[in-house]
PDB file as gemmi writes it, atoms N, CA and C in Angstrom:
CRYST1    1.000    1.000    1.000  90.00  90.00  90.00 P 1                      
ATOM      1  N   MET A   1     137.336  88.332  94.768  1.00  0.00           N  
ATOM      2  CA  MET A   1     136.090  89.072  94.691  1.00  0.00           C  
ATOM      3  C   MET A   1     136.329  90.334  93.852  1.00  0.00           C  
ATOM      4  N   LEU A   2     135.405  90.599  92.954  1.00  0.00           N  
ATOM      5  CA  LEU A   2     135.488  91.812  92.134  1.00  0.00           C  
ATOM      6  C   LEU A   2     135.394  93.055  93.000  1.00  0.00           C  
ATOM      7  N   ASP A   3     136.021  94.115  92.568  1.00  0.00           N  
ATOM      8  CA  ASP A   3     135.931  95.379  93.295  1.00  0.00           C  
ATOM      9  C   ASP A   3     135.889  96.524  92.291  1.00  0.00           C  
ATOM     10  N   LEU A   4     135.420  97.640  92.761  1.00  0.00           N  
ATOM     11  CA  LEU A   4     135.307  98.840  91.945  1.00  0.00           C  
ATOM     12  C   LEU A   4     135.568 100.030  92.854  1.00  0.00           C  
ATOM     13  N   LYS A   5     136.301 100.999  92.380  1.00  0.00           N  
ATOM     14  CA  LYS A   5     136.550 102.221  93.146  1.00  0.00           C  
ATOM     15  C   LYS A   5     135.493 103.253  92.757  1.00  0.00           C  
ATOM     16  N   ILE A   6     134.875 103.863  93.761  1.00  0.00           N  
ATOM     17  CA  ILE A   6     133.774 104.797  93.546  1.00  0.00           C  
ATOM     18  C   ILE A   6     134.196 106.194  93.992  1.00  0.00           C  
ATOM     19  N   PRO A   7     134.157 107.165  93.086  1.00  0.00           N  
ATOM     20  CA  PRO A   7     134.433 108.551  93.494  1.00  0.00           C  
ATOM     21  C   PRO A   7     133.237 109.100  94.272  1.00  0.00           C  
ATOM     22  N   CYS A   8     133.528 109.714  95.395  1.00  0.00           N  
ATOM     23  CA  CYS A   8     132.479 110.208  96.291  1.00  0.00           C  
ATOM     24  C   CYS A   8     132.901 111.527  96.918  1.00  0.00           C  
ATOM     25  N   THR A   9     131.983 112.081  97.682  1.00  0.00           N  
ATOM     26  CA  THR A   9     132.312 113.172  98.592  1.00  0.00           C  
ATOM     27  C   THR A   9     131.826 112.765  99.975  1.00  0.00           C  
ATOM     28  N   THR A  10     132.522 113.238 100.980  1.00  0.00           N  
ATOM     29  CA  THR A  10     132.085 112.993 102.348  1.00  0.00           C  
ATOM     30  C   THR A  10     130.955 113.960 102.664  1.00  0.00           C  
ATOM     31  N   LEU A  11     130.325 113.776 103.797  1.00  0.00           N  
ATOM     32  CA  LEU A  11     129.245 114.685 104.191  1.00  0.00           C  
ATOM     33  C   LEU A  11     129.760 116.086 104.485  1.00  0.00           C  
ATOM     34  N   THR A  12     131.086 116.210 104.658  1.00  0.00           N  
ATOM     35  CA  THR A  12     131.692 117.533 104.846  1.00  0.00           C  
ATOM     36  C   THR A  12     132.274 118.059 103.535  1.00  0.00           C  
ATOM     37  N   HIS A  13     131.857 117.447 102.421  1.00  0.00           N  
ATOM     38  CA  HIS A  13     132.199 117.883 101.060  1.00  0.00           C  
ATOM     39  C   HIS A  13     133.675 117.713 100.694  1.00  0.00           C  
ATOM     40  N   MET A  14     134.346 116.754 101.305  1.00  0.00           N  
ATOM     41  CA  MET A  14     135.721 116.419 100.941  1.00  0.00           C  
ATOM     42  C   MET A  14     135.678 115.300  99.898  1.00  0.00           C  
ATOM     43  N   ASP A  15     136.571 115.362  98.906  1.00  0.00           N  
ATOM     44  CA  ASP A  15     136.637 114.304  97.901  1.00  0.00           C  
ATOM     45  C   ASP A  15     137.178 113.021  98.527  1.00  0.00           C  
ATOM     46  N   ALA A  16     136.650 111.889  98.061  1.00  0.00           N  
ATOM     47  CA  ALA A  16     137.096 110.585  98.555  1.00  0.00           C  
ATOM     48  C   ALA A  16     136.883 109.553  97.457  1.00  0.00           C  
ATOM     49  N   VAL A  17     137.608 108.459  97.565  1.00  0.00           N  
ATOM     50  CA  VAL A  17     137.400 107.304  96.697  1.00  0.00           C  
ATOM     51  C   VAL A  17     137.256 106.108  97.624  1.00  0.00           C  
ATOM     52  N   ILE A  18     136.156 105.382  97.472  1.00  0.00           N  
ATOM     53  CA  ILE A  18     135.935 104.225  98.341  1.00  0.00           C  
ATOM     54  C   ILE A  18     135.837 102.956  97.497  1.00  0.00           C  
ATOM     55  N   SER A  19     136.132 101.856  98.131  1.00  0.00           N  
ATOM     56  CA  SER A  19     136.012 100.545  97.503  1.00  0.00           C  
ATOM     57  C   SER A  19     134.560 100.089  97.610  1.00  0.00           C  
ATOM     58  N   LEU A  20     134.002  99.616  96.513  1.00  0.00           N  
ATOM     59  CA  LEU A  20     132.623  99.134  96.537  1.00  0.00           C  
ATOM     60  C   LEU A  20     132.475  97.970  97.514  1.00  0.00           C  
ATOM     61  N   ASN A  21     133.539  97.202  97.713  1.00  0.00           N  
ATOM     62  CA  ASN A  21     133.490  96.091  98.668  1.00  0.00           C  
ATOM     63  C   ASN A  21     133.286  96.565 100.105  1.00  0.00           C  
ATOM     64  N   GLN A  22     133.638  97.811 100.407  1.00  0.00           N  
ATOM     65  CA  GLN A  22     133.447  98.364 101.751  1.00  0.00           C  
ATOM     66  C   GLN A  22     132.007  98.806 101.994  1.00  0.00           C  
ATOM     67  N   VAL A  23     131.249  98.992 100.938  1.00  0.00           N  
ATOM     68  CA  VAL A  23     129.902  99.548 101.052  1.00  0.00           C  
ATOM     69  C   VAL A  23     128.949  98.484 101.589  1.00  0.00           C  
ATOM     70  N   LEU A  24     128.241  98.827 102.677  1.00  0.00           N  
ATOM     71  CA  LEU A  24     127.231  97.935 103.237  1.00  0.00           C  
ATOM     72  C   LEU A  24     125.943  98.035 102.434  1.00  0.00           C  
ATOM     73  N   TYR A  25     125.511  99.290 102.206  1.00  0.00           N  
ATOM     74  CA  TYR A  25     124.294  99.487 101.423  1.00  0.00           C  
ATOM     75  C   TYR A  25     124.321 100.825 100.703  1.00  0.00           C  
ATOM     76  N   ILE A  26     123.488 100.896  99.688  1.00  0.00           N  
ATOM     77  CA  ILE A  26     123.352 102.091  98.860  1.00  0.00           C  
ATOM     78  C   ILE A  26     121.905 102.532  98.950  1.00  0.00           C  
ATOM     79  N   SER A  27     121.691 103.814  99.199  1.00  0.00           N  
ATOM     80  CA  SER A  27     120.320 104.312  99.285  1.00  0.00           C  
ATOM     81  C   SER A  27     120.160 105.575  98.457  1.00  0.00           C  
ATOM     82  N   LEU A  28     118.933 105.879  98.168  1.00  0.00           N  
ATOM     83  CA  LEU A  28     118.588 107.065  97.404  1.00  0.00           C  
ATOM     84  C   LEU A  28     118.018 108.089  98.370  1.00  0.00           C  
ATOM     85  N   ALA A  29     118.559 109.294  98.349  1.00  0.00           N  
ATOM     86  CA  ALA A  29     118.071 110.376  99.204  1.00  0.00           C  
ATOM     87  C   ALA A  29     117.899 111.618  98.346  1.00  0.00           C  
ATOM     88  N   TYR A  30     117.008 112.466  98.759  1.00  0.00           N  
ATOM     89  CA  TYR A  30     116.776 113.711  98.017  1.00  0.00           C  
ATOM     90  C   TYR A  30     117.261 114.890  98.847  1.00  0.00           C  
ATOM     91  N   GLN A  31     118.093 115.729  98.227  1.00  0.00           N  
ATOM     92  CA  GLN A  31     118.566 116.958  98.854  1.00  0.00           C  
ATOM     93  C   GLN A  31     118.145 118.100  97.951  1.00  0.00           C  
ATOM     94  N   LYS A  32     117.251 118.935  98.454  1.00  0.00           N  
ATOM     95  CA  LYS A  32     116.704 120.048  97.665  1.00  0.00           C  
ATOM     96  C   LYS A  32     116.110 119.544  96.353  1.00  0.00           C  
ATOM     97  N   LYS A  33     115.335 118.460  96.447  1.00  0.00           N  
ATOM     98  CA  LYS A  33     114.635 117.833  95.320  1.00  0.00           C  
ATOM     99  C   LYS A  33     115.562 117.209  94.281  1.00  0.00           C  
ATOM    100  N   VAL A  34     116.842 117.096  94.604  1.00  0.00           N  
ATOM    101  CA  VAL A  34     117.812 116.477  93.700  1.00  0.00           C  
ATOM    102  C   VAL A  34     118.177 115.105  94.270  1.00  0.00           C  
ATOM    103  N   PRO A  35     118.010 114.028  93.461  1.00  0.00           N  
ATOM    104  CA  PRO A  35     118.352 112.701  93.979  1.00  0.00           C  
ATOM    105  C   PRO A  35     119.862 112.531  94.152  1.00  0.00           C  
ATOM    106  N   LYS A  36     120.233 111.937  95.265  1.00  0.00           N  
ATOM    107  CA  LYS A  36     121.639 111.655  95.571  1.00  0.00           C  
ATOM    108  C   LYS A  36     121.771 110.179  95.916  1.00  0.00           C  
ATOM    109  N   ILE A  37     122.838 109.573  95.447  1.00  0.00           N  
ATOM    110  CA  ILE A  37     123.139 108.183  95.775  1.00  0.00           C  
ATOM    111  C   ILE A  37     124.047 108.192  97.004  1.00  0.00           C  
ATOM    112  N   ILE A  38     123.560 107.615  98.098  1.00  0.00           N  
ATOM    113  CA  ILE A  38     124.296 107.575  99.362  1.00  0.00           C  
ATOM    114  C   ILE A  38     124.899 106.179  99.530  1.00  0.00           C  
ATOM    115  N   MET A  39     126.187 106.131  99.833  1.00  0.00           N  
ATOM    116  CA  MET A  39     126.886 104.867 100.054  1.00  0.00           C  
ATOM    117  C   MET A  39     127.313 104.798 101.513  1.00  0.00           C  
ATOM    118  N   GLN A  40     126.814 103.782 102.205  1.00  0.00           N  
ATOM    119  CA  GLN A  40     127.077 103.624 103.631  1.00  0.00           C  
ATOM    120  C   GLN A  40     128.102 102.523 103.849  1.00  0.00           C  
ATOM    121  N   THR A  41     129.214 102.866 104.480  1.00  0.00           N  
ATOM    122  CA  THR A  41     130.192 101.863 104.897  1.00  0.00           C  
ATOM    123  C   THR A  41     129.974 101.606 106.385  1.00  0.00           C  
ATOM    124  N   ALA A  42     130.768 100.746 106.969  1.00  0.00           N  
ATOM    125  CA  ALA A  42     130.633 100.460 108.398  1.00  0.00           C  
ATOM    126  C   ALA A  42     130.894 101.706 109.240  1.00  0.00           C  
ATOM    127  N   LEU A  43     131.749 102.610 108.738  1.00  0.00           N  
ATOM    128  CA  LEU A  43     132.142 103.773 109.532  1.00  0.00           C  
ATOM    129  C   LEU A  43     131.555 105.099 109.061  1.00  0.00           C  
ATOM    130  N   ASP A  44     131.371 105.273 107.755  1.00  0.00           N  
ATOM    131  CA  ASP A  44     130.995 106.585 107.233  1.00  0.00           C  
ATOM    132  C   ASP A  44     129.934 106.492 106.150  1.00  0.00           C  
ATOM    133  N   GLU A  45     129.397 107.663 105.828  1.00  0.00           N  
ATOM    134  CA  GLU A  45     128.413 107.802 104.763  1.00  0.00           C  
ATOM    135  C   GLU A  45     128.998 108.728 103.704  1.00  0.00           C  
ATOM    136  N   TYR A  46     128.823 108.361 102.441  1.00  0.00           N  
ATOM    137  CA  TYR A  46     129.382 109.129 101.328  1.00  0.00           C  
ATOM    138  C   TYR A  46     128.298 109.412 100.301  1.00  0.00           C  
ATOM    139  N   VAL A  47     128.463 110.519  99.580  1.00  0.00           N  
ATOM    140  CA  VAL A  47     127.588 110.835  98.455  1.00  0.00           C  
ATOM    141  C   VAL A  47     128.365 110.473  97.193  1.00  0.00           C  
ATOM    142  N   SER A  48     127.801 109.566  96.411  1.00  0.00           N  
ATOM    143  CA  SER A  48     128.471 109.091  95.205  1.00  0.00           C  
ATOM    144  C   SER A  48     128.505 110.178  94.141  1.00  0.00           C  
ATOM    145  N   LYS A  49     129.625 110.263  93.432  1.00  0.00           N  
ATOM    146  CA  LYS A  49     129.703 111.161  92.281  1.00  0.00           C  
ATOM    147  C   LYS A  49     129.149 110.473  91.037  1.00  0.00           C  
ATOM    148  N   ILE A  50     128.888 109.172  91.145  1.00  0.00           N  
ATOM    149  CA  ILE A  50     128.235 108.449  90.059  1.00  0.00           C  
ATOM    150  C   ILE A  50     126.764 108.824  90.100  1.00  0.00           C  
ATOM    151  N   THR A  51     126.247 109.248  88.974  1.00  0.00           N  
ATOM    152  CA  THR A  51     124.837 109.620  88.922  1.00  0.00           C  
ATOM    153  C   THR A  51     124.072 108.581  88.120  1.00  0.00           C  
ATOM    154  N   GLY A  52     122.791 108.610  88.255  1.00  0.00           N  
ATOM    155  CA  GLY A  52     121.928 107.678  87.539  1.00  0.00           C  
ATOM    156  C   GLY A  52     120.850 107.184  88.468  1.00  0.00           C  
ATOM    157  N   SER A  53     119.982 106.390  87.920  1.00  0.00           N  
ATOM    158  CA  SER A  53     118.883 105.854  88.714  1.00  0.00           C  
ATOM    159  C   SER A  53     119.365 104.662  89.534  1.00  0.00           C  
ATOM    160  N   LEU A  54     118.621 104.370  90.574  1.00  0.00           N  
ATOM    161  CA  LEU A  54     118.941 103.194  91.375  1.00  0.00           C  
ATOM    162  C   LEU A  54     118.758 101.927  90.533  1.00  0.00           C  
ATOM    163  N   GLU A  55     117.832 101.971  89.587  1.00  0.00           N  
ATOM    164  CA  GLU A  55     117.616 100.833  88.691  1.00  0.00           C  
ATOM    165  C   GLU A  55     118.873 100.539  87.869  1.00  0.00           C  
ATOM    166  N   SER A  56     119.499 101.580  87.343  1.00  0.00           N  
ATOM    167  CA  SER A  56     120.714 101.361  86.547  1.00  0.00           C  
ATOM    168  C   SER A  56     121.873 100.893  87.423  1.00  0.00           C  
ATOM    169  N   LEU A  57     121.978 101.426  88.641  1.00  0.00           N  
ATOM    170  CA  LEU A  57     123.028 100.968  89.555  1.00  0.00           C  
ATOM    171  C   LEU A  57     122.787  99.527  89.983  1.00  0.00           C  
ATOM    172  N   GLU A  58     121.523  99.155  90.109  1.00  0.00           N  
ATOM    173  CA  GLU A  58     121.191  97.779  90.477  1.00  0.00           C  
ATOM    174  C   GLU A  58     121.725  96.804  89.423  1.00  0.00           C  
ATOM    175  N   ILE A  59     121.573  97.151  88.166  1.00  0.00           N  
ATOM    176  CA  ILE A  59     122.084  96.306  87.083  1.00  0.00           C  
ATOM    177  C   ILE A  59     123.614  96.282  87.101  1.00  0.00           C  
ATOM    178  N   LEU A  60     124.215  97.448  87.230  1.00  0.00           N  
ATOM    179  CA  LEU A  60     125.673  97.560  87.227  1.00  0.00           C  
ATOM    180  C   LEU A  60     126.316  96.850  88.419  1.00  0.00           C  
ATOM    181  N   PHE A  61     125.744  97.018  89.609  1.00  0.00           N  
ATOM    182  CA  PHE A  61     126.371  96.511  90.828  1.00  0.00           C  
ATOM    183  C   PHE A  61     125.961  95.084  91.195  1.00  0.00           C  
ATOM    184  N   ALA A  62     125.048  94.471  90.450  1.00  0.00           N  
ATOM    185  CA  ALA A  62     124.636  93.089  90.745  1.00  0.00           C  
ATOM    186  C   ALA A  62     125.838  92.148  90.721  1.00  0.00           C  
ATOM    187  N   GLN A  63     126.751  92.370  89.791  1.00  0.00           N  
ATOM    188  CA  GLN A  63     127.935  91.501  89.691  1.00  0.00           C  
ATOM    189  C   GLN A  63     128.870  91.641  90.893  1.00  0.00           C  
ATOM    190  N   PHE A  64     128.676  92.689  91.696  1.00  0.00           N  
ATOM    191  CA  PHE A  64     129.492  92.906  92.892  1.00  0.00           C  
ATOM    192  C   PHE A  64     128.766  92.451  94.160  1.00  0.00           C  
ATOM    193  N   GLY A  65     127.604  91.801  94.011  1.00  0.00           N  
ATOM    194  CA  GLY A  65     126.883  91.261  95.161  1.00  0.00           C  
ATOM    195  C   GLY A  65     125.797  92.151  95.720  1.00  0.00           C  
ATOM    196  N   PHE A  66     125.394  93.179  94.996  1.00  0.00           N  
ATOM    197  CA  PHE A  66     124.348  94.073  95.487  1.00  0.00           C  
ATOM    198  C   PHE A  66     122.977  93.632  94.986  1.00  0.00           C  
ATOM    199  N   MET A  67     121.981  93.778  95.858  1.00  0.00           N  
ATOM    200  CA  MET A  67     120.616  93.427  95.510  1.00  0.00           C  
ATOM    201  C   MET A  67     119.672  94.407  96.203  1.00  0.00           C  
ATOM    202  N   ARG A  68     118.612  94.752  95.500  1.00  0.00           N  
ATOM    203  CA  ARG A  68     117.653  95.704  96.053  1.00  0.00           C  
ATOM    204  C   ARG A  68     116.753  95.011  97.076  1.00  0.00           C  
ATOM    205  N   VAL A  69     116.551  95.665  98.229  1.00  0.00           N  
ATOM    206  CA  VAL A  69     115.669  95.138  99.265  1.00  0.00           C  
ATOM    207  C   VAL A  69     114.444  96.015  99.472  1.00  0.00           C  
ATOM    208  N   ASP A  70     114.459  97.188  98.871  1.00  0.00           N  
ATOM    209  CA  ASP A  70     113.338  98.121  98.977  1.00  0.00           C  
ATOM    210  C   ASP A  70     113.435  99.069  97.790  1.00  0.00           C  
ATOM    211  N   SER A  71     112.444  99.903  97.607  1.00  0.00           N  
ATOM    212  CA  SER A  71     112.437 100.781  96.432  1.00  0.00           C  
ATOM    213  C   SER A  71     113.629 101.727  96.401  1.00  0.00           C  
ATOM    214  N   GLY A  72     114.178 102.079  97.548  1.00  0.00           N  
ATOM    215  CA  GLY A  72     115.280 103.027  97.574  1.00  0.00           C  
ATOM    216  C   GLY A  72     116.559 102.520  98.199  1.00  0.00           C  
ATOM    217  N   VAL A  73     116.699 101.185  98.353  1.00  0.00           N  
ATOM    218  CA  VAL A  73     117.872 100.648  99.058  1.00  0.00           C  
ATOM    219  C   VAL A  73     118.375  99.362  98.393  1.00  0.00           C  
ATOM    220  N   MET A  74     119.703  99.297  98.205  1.00  0.00           N  
ATOM    221  CA  MET A  74     120.370  98.070  97.765  1.00  0.00           C  
ATOM    222  C   MET A  74     121.382  97.676  98.835  1.00  0.00           C  
ATOM    223  N   VAL A  75     121.488  96.382  99.109  1.00  0.00           N  
ATOM    224  CA  VAL A  75     122.430  95.897 100.115  1.00  0.00           C  
ATOM    225  C   VAL A  75     123.533  95.080  99.456  1.00  0.00           C  
ATOM    226  N   ASN A  76     124.673  95.029 100.124  1.00  0.00           N  
ATOM    227  CA  ASN A  76     125.800  94.217  99.683  1.00  0.00           C  
ATOM    228  C   ASN A  76     125.678  92.858 100.378  1.00  0.00           C  
ATOM    229  N   LEU A  77     125.342  91.830  99.606  1.00  0.00           N  
ATOM    230  CA  LEU A  77     125.126  90.499 100.181  1.00  0.00           C  
ATOM    231  C   LEU A  77     126.383  89.927 100.825  1.00  0.00           C  
ATOM    232  N   HIS A  78     127.545  90.419 100.445  1.00  0.00           N  
ATOM    233  CA  HIS A  78     128.800  89.939 101.037  1.00  0.00           C  
ATOM    234  C   HIS A  78     128.925  90.344 102.510  1.00  0.00           C  
ATOM    235  N   HIS A  79     128.112  91.304 102.959  1.00  0.00           N  
ATOM    236  CA  HIS A  79     128.166  91.763 104.351  1.00  0.00           C  
ATOM    237  C   HIS A  79     126.982  91.256 105.170  1.00  0.00           C  
ATOM    238  N   PHE A  80     126.224  90.293 104.637  1.00  0.00           N  
ATOM    239  CA  PHE A  80     125.038  89.781 105.330  1.00  0.00           C  
ATOM    240  C   PHE A  80     125.415  89.035 106.599  1.00  0.00           C  
ATOM    241  N   SER A  81     124.663  89.307 107.670  1.00  0.00           N  
ATOM    242  CA  SER A  81     124.814  88.570 108.916  1.00  0.00           C  
ATOM    243  C   SER A  81     123.574  87.712 109.160  1.00  0.00           C  
ATOM    244  N   HIS A  82     122.420  88.377 109.283  1.00  0.00           N  
ATOM    245  CA  HIS A  82     121.170  87.671 109.555  1.00  0.00           C  
ATOM    246  C   HIS A  82     119.995  88.614 109.305  1.00  0.00           C  
ATOM    247  N   PHE A  83     118.793  88.042 109.346  1.00  0.00           N  
ATOM    248  CA  PHE A  83     117.578  88.846 109.305  1.00  0.00           C  
ATOM    249  C   PHE A  83     117.055  88.969 110.722  1.00  0.00           C  
ATOM    250  N   GLU A  84     116.419  90.084 110.992  1.00  0.00           N  
ATOM    251  CA  GLU A  84     115.841  90.329 112.308  1.00  0.00           C  
ATOM    252  C   GLU A  84     114.413  90.823 112.112  1.00  0.00           C  
ATOM    253  N   LYS A  85     113.492  90.285 112.878  1.00  0.00           N  
ATOM    254  CA  LYS A  85     112.098  90.705 112.789  1.00  0.00           C  
ATOM    255  C   LYS A  85     111.898  91.927 113.668  1.00  0.00           C  
ATOM    256  N   ASP A  86     111.192  92.927 113.131  1.00  0.00           N  
ATOM    257  CA  ASP A  86     110.886  94.150 113.874  1.00  0.00           C  
ATOM    258  C   ASP A  86     109.426  94.493 113.605  1.00  0.00           C  
ATOM    259  N   GLY A  87     108.550  93.994 114.465  1.00  0.00           N  
ATOM    260  CA  GLY A  87     107.123  94.185 114.212  1.00  0.00           C  
ATOM    261  C   GLY A  87     106.728  93.416 112.965  1.00  0.00           C  
ATOM    262  N   TYR A  88     106.225  94.132 111.973  1.00  0.00           N  
ATOM    263  CA  TYR A  88     105.844  93.505 110.708  1.00  0.00           C  
ATOM    264  C   TYR A  88     106.976  93.529 109.687  1.00  0.00           C  
ATOM    265  N   SER A  89     108.078  94.121 110.027  1.00  0.00           N  
ATOM    266  CA  SER A  89     109.178  94.294 109.076  1.00  0.00           C  
ATOM    267  C   SER A  89     110.288  93.273 109.296  1.00  0.00           C  
ATOM    268  N   GLN A  90     111.024  93.012 108.216  1.00  0.00           N  
ATOM    269  CA  GLN A  90     112.241  92.214 108.286  1.00  0.00           C  
ATOM    270  C   GLN A  90     113.418  93.159 108.092  1.00  0.00           C  
ATOM    271  N   LEU A  91     114.400  93.048 108.964  1.00  0.00           N  
ATOM    272  CA  LEU A  91     115.594  93.880 108.870  1.00  0.00           C  
ATOM    273  C   LEU A  91     116.758  93.048 108.351  1.00  0.00           C  
ATOM    274  N   PHE A  92     117.505  93.606 107.412  1.00  0.00           N  
ATOM    275  CA  PHE A  92     118.736  93.006 106.902  1.00  0.00           C  
ATOM    276  C   PHE A  92     119.843  93.512 107.814  1.00  0.00           C  
ATOM    277  N   CYS A  93     120.540  92.612 108.500  1.00  0.00           N  
ATOM    278  CA  CYS A  93     121.592  92.994 109.442  1.00  0.00           C  
ATOM    279  C   CYS A  93     122.958  92.675 108.843  1.00  0.00           C  
ATOM    280  N   PHE A  94     123.908  93.556 109.101  1.00  0.00           N  
ATOM    281  CA  PHE A  94     125.236  93.455 108.504  1.00  0.00           C  
ATOM    282  C   PHE A  94     126.242  92.884 109.491  1.00  0.00           C  
ATOM    283  N   ALA A  95     127.120  92.027 109.005  1.00  0.00           N  
ATOM    284  CA  ALA A  95     128.173  91.430 109.824  1.00  0.00           C  
ATOM    285  C   ALA A  95     129.145  92.511 110.287  1.00  0.00           C  
ATOM    286  N   GLY A  96     129.498  92.475 111.562  1.00  0.00           N  
ATOM    287  CA  GLY A  96     130.480  93.408 112.097  1.00  0.00           C  
ATOM    288  C   GLY A  96     129.999  94.837 112.216  1.00  0.00           C  
ATOM    289  N   SER A  97     128.691  95.047 112.174  1.00  0.00           N  
ATOM    290  CA  SER A  97     128.143  96.402 112.237  1.00  0.00           C  
ATOM    291  C   SER A  97     126.794  96.369 112.944  1.00  0.00           C  
ATOM    292  N   ASP A  98     126.426  97.496 113.536  1.00  0.00           N  
ATOM    293  CA  ASP A  98     125.096  97.588 114.137  1.00  0.00           C  
ATOM    294  C   ASP A  98     124.071  98.162 113.156  1.00  0.00           C  
ATOM    295  N   LYS A  99     124.473  98.380 111.925  1.00  0.00           N  
ATOM    296  CA  LYS A  99     123.584  98.935 110.903  1.00  0.00           C  
ATOM    297  C   LYS A  99     122.573  97.880 110.462  1.00  0.00           C  
ATOM    298  N   LYS A 100     121.341  98.349 110.205  1.00  0.00           N  
ATOM    299  CA  LYS A 100     120.255  97.482 109.754  1.00  0.00           C  
ATOM    300  C   LYS A 100     119.447  98.235 108.713  1.00  0.00           C  
ATOM    301  N   VAL A 101     118.869  97.493 107.767  1.00  0.00           N  
ATOM    302  CA  VAL A 101     118.073  98.087 106.699  1.00  0.00           C  
ATOM    303  C   VAL A 101     116.742  97.351 106.628  1.00  0.00           C  
ATOM    304  N   VAL A 102     115.654  98.097 106.517  1.00  0.00           N  
ATOM    305  CA  VAL A 102     114.324  97.510 106.382  1.00  0.00           C  
ATOM    306  C   VAL A 102     114.161  96.945 104.975  1.00  0.00           C  
ATOM    307  N   CYS A 103     113.633  95.729 104.904  1.00  0.00           N  
ATOM    308  CA  CYS A 103     113.364  95.077 103.613  1.00  0.00           C  
ATOM    309  C   CYS A 103     111.865  95.112 103.326  1.00  0.00           C  
ATOM    310  N   SER A 104     111.501  95.350 102.081  1.00  0.00           N  
ATOM    311  CA  SER A 104     110.108  95.172 101.678  1.00  0.00           C  
ATOM    312  C   SER A 104     109.832  93.668 101.660  1.00  0.00           C  
ATOM    313  N   ARG A 105     108.570  93.277 101.591  1.00  0.00           N  
ATOM    314  CA  ARG A 105     108.256  91.841 101.540  1.00  0.00           C  
ATOM    315  C   ARG A 105     108.899  91.186 100.326  1.00  0.00           C  
ATOM    316  N   ALA A 106     108.761  91.833  99.176  1.00  0.00           N  
ATOM    317  CA  ALA A 106     109.338  91.281  97.943  1.00  0.00           C  
ATOM    318  C   ALA A 106     110.862  91.263  98.019  1.00  0.00           C  
ATOM    319  N   GLY A 107     111.451  92.333  98.551  1.00  0.00           N  
ATOM    320  CA  GLY A 107     112.906  92.404  98.691  1.00  0.00           C  
ATOM    321  C   GLY A 107     113.434  91.351  99.639  1.00  0.00           C  
ATOM    322  N   TYR A 108     112.728  91.146 100.749  1.00  0.00           N  
ATOM    323  CA  TYR A 108     113.122  90.118 101.715  1.00  0.00           C  
ATOM    324  C   TYR A 108     113.106  88.740 101.065  1.00  0.00           C  
ATOM    325  N   ALA A 109     112.027  88.428 100.341  1.00  0.00           N  
ATOM    326  CA  ALA A 109     111.906  87.120  99.697  1.00  0.00           C  
ATOM    327  C   ALA A 109     113.019  86.912  98.669  1.00  0.00           C  
ATOM    328  N   LYS A 110     113.307  87.950  97.887  1.00  0.00           N  
ATOM    329  CA  LYS A 110     114.335  87.853  96.845  1.00  0.00           C  
ATOM    330  C   LYS A 110     115.726  87.651  97.459  1.00  0.00           C  
ATOM    331  N   VAL A 111     116.046  88.437  98.482  1.00  0.00           N  
ATOM    332  CA  VAL A 111     117.360  88.337  99.122  1.00  0.00           C  
ATOM    333  C   VAL A 111     117.498  87.016  99.873  1.00  0.00           C  
ATOM    334  N   LYS A 112     116.453  86.618 100.578  1.00  0.00           N  
ATOM    335  CA  LYS A 112     116.496  85.351 101.313  1.00  0.00           C  
ATOM    336  C   LYS A 112     116.747  84.194 100.348  1.00  0.00           C  
ATOM    337  N   HIS A 113     116.059  84.204  99.221  1.00  0.00           N  
ATOM    338  CA  HIS A 113     116.249  83.165  98.203  1.00  0.00           C  
ATOM    339  C   HIS A 113     117.688  83.177  97.681  1.00  0.00           C  
ATOM    340  N   ALA A 114     118.222  84.349  97.399  1.00  0.00           N  
ATOM    341  CA  ALA A 114     119.597  84.468  96.888  1.00  0.00           C  
ATOM    342  C   ALA A 114     120.607  83.955  97.910  1.00  0.00           C  
ATOM    343  N   ILE A 115     120.404  84.290  99.177  1.00  0.00           N  
ATOM    344  CA  ILE A 115     121.333  83.859 100.231  1.00  0.00           C  
ATOM    345  C   ILE A 115     121.261  82.348 100.428  1.00  0.00           C  
ATOM    346  N   GLU A 116     120.047  81.801 100.427  1.00  0.00           N  
ATOM    347  CA  GLU A 116     119.888  80.354 100.610  1.00  0.00           C  
ATOM    348  C   GLU A 116     120.516  79.571  99.464  1.00  0.00           C  
ATOM    349  N   ASN A 117     120.526  80.140  98.273  1.00  0.00           N  
ATOM    350  CA  ASN A 117     121.082  79.442  97.114  1.00  0.00           C  
ATOM    351  C   ASN A 117     122.588  79.610  96.970  1.00  0.00           C  
ATOM    352  N   THR A 118     123.207  80.435  97.819  1.00  0.00           N  
ATOM    353  CA  THR A 118     124.661  80.602  97.755  1.00  0.00           C  
ATOM    354  C   THR A 118     125.363  79.925  98.922  1.00  0.00           C  
ATOM    355  N   THR A 119     124.597  79.465  99.902  1.00  0.00           N  
ATOM    356  CA  THR A 119     125.230  78.818 101.059  1.00  0.00           C  
ATOM    357  C   THR A 119     125.152  77.320 100.971  1.00  0.00           C  
TER     358      THR A 119                                                      
END                                                                             
């Protein structure tokens, strides 16, 4: 499996380098009106030192198994466990973790199709 090392900072502003394979999902957050790329692993959350739009990261990280499930979230398909219904929403659930991400209707359909075609 391809991997990439990502320079990041921890939430306590310590420098770190994480493996992209460890990342469950990537989200976009705004801190003081400045967009930040947040990388969530099973244990910790990191702020990526890689800058750019989520659209550009989506293109770059597609080869590593990432796919967008909502306007501000990309998931790592290699960590997929199952989908869970929550009211009107579909949740993407991660293997070996209690973390879940809400999928848009279009994102759910796209990811479900991708998963069905790889199994």
